[in-house]
C-alpha positions in Angstrom: 223.6 407.4 95.8 223.3 404.5 98.2 222.8 406.9 101.1 219.7 408.4 99.4 218.1 404.9 99.1 219.0 404.3 102.8 217.3 407.5 103.8 214.2 406.7 101.8 214.0 403.2 103.3 214.6 404.4 106.8 211.9 407.1 106.5 209.4 404.2 105.9 210.7 402.2 108.9 209.2 402.8 112.3 212.4 401.9 114.1 214.6 404.7 112.7 214.4 408.1 114.3 214.1 411.4 112.4 217.4 412.8 113.8 219.2 409.7 112.4 217.9 410.5 108.9 218.7 414.1 109.2 222.3 413.2 110.0 222.4 411.0 106.9 220.9 413.9 104.9 223.8 416.0 106.1 226.2 413.5 104.6 224.2 413.4 101.4 224.3 417.2 101.3 228.1 417.1 101.6 228.3 414.4 98.8 226.1 416.6 96.5 227.9 419.8 97.5 224.5 421.3 98.3 225.0 424.2 100.7 221.2 424.8 100.8 220.4 421.2 101.8 223.3 421.3 104.3 222.1 424.5 105.9 218.5 423.3 106.2 219.6 420.0 107.8 221.9 421.8 110.2 219.1 424.1 111.3 216.6 421.2 111.7 219.2 419.4 113.9 220.6 422.3 115.9 217.6 424.7 115.9 216.8 427.9 114.1 218.5 431.0 115.5 215.8 433.4 114.4 212.0 433.1 114.0 212.4 434.9 110.7 214.2 431.9 109.3 211.6 429.4 110.2 209.9 427.3 107.5 206.1 427.5 107.5 205.7 424.0 109.0 207.5 425.3 112.2 205.0 428.1 112.8 201.9 426.7 114.6 198.7 428.4 115.4 197.6 428.0 119.0 194.7 428.7 121.2 194.9 430.8 124.3 193.1 430.0 127.6 193.1 431.6 131.0 191.8 431.6 134.5 189.2 434.4 135.1 187.8 435.8 138.2 185.9 438.9 139.3 186.5 438.3 143.0 183.4 436.3 143.6 183.6 433.5 141.1 186.4 431.9 139.1 186.5 429.9 135.9 189.5 428.0 134.5 190.5 426.9 131.1 188.3 429.4 129.2 189.3 430.9 125.9 190.6 434.5 125.8 188.4 436.8 123.8 190.9 437.9 121.2 188.4 440.3 119.6 188.8 442.4 122.8 192.6 442.7 122.3 193.4 445.7 120.0 197.2 445.2 119.9 198.0 443.0 116.9 201.5 442.1 118.2 200.0 440.8 121.4 197.3 438.8 119.5 200.1 437.2 117.4 202.1 436.4 120.5 199.1 434.7 122.1 198.1 432.7 119.0 201.3 431.7 117.3 204.1 429.4 118.5 207.5 429.4 116.7 209.2 426.0 117.0 212.9 426.9 116.9 214.3 423.9 118.7 216.4 421.4 116.9 215.7 417.7 116.6 218.7 416.4 118.6 217.1 413.2 119.7 214.6 410.6 118.4 212.0 411.1 121.1 209.3 413.8 121.2 207.6 414.7 124.4 204.1 416.2 124.4 202.2 417.5 127.4 198.4 417.8 127.4 
């Protein structure tokens, strides 16, 4: 189980990326003959095909802002009053983000 110790050590190292450890976990899954671990690692690396298959940590609650005008004035970056929206599917769409992409590289980009 040297690969397990390597994964554990690398997870604590700042210089080793997550995708590297996921690829090592795929090797470990093969050695253990664990289809469950192998499937999970594959989906983490390659992405999830369906939102129904996503683990809870890949479903993120979000805020919703907009630009509002009445023809005379305009305000930007103001929250949407979700209590005014009656359609629950629309509310869920506006306030939930499903992270289905895989982790194919070791860099993450965030925009603010």
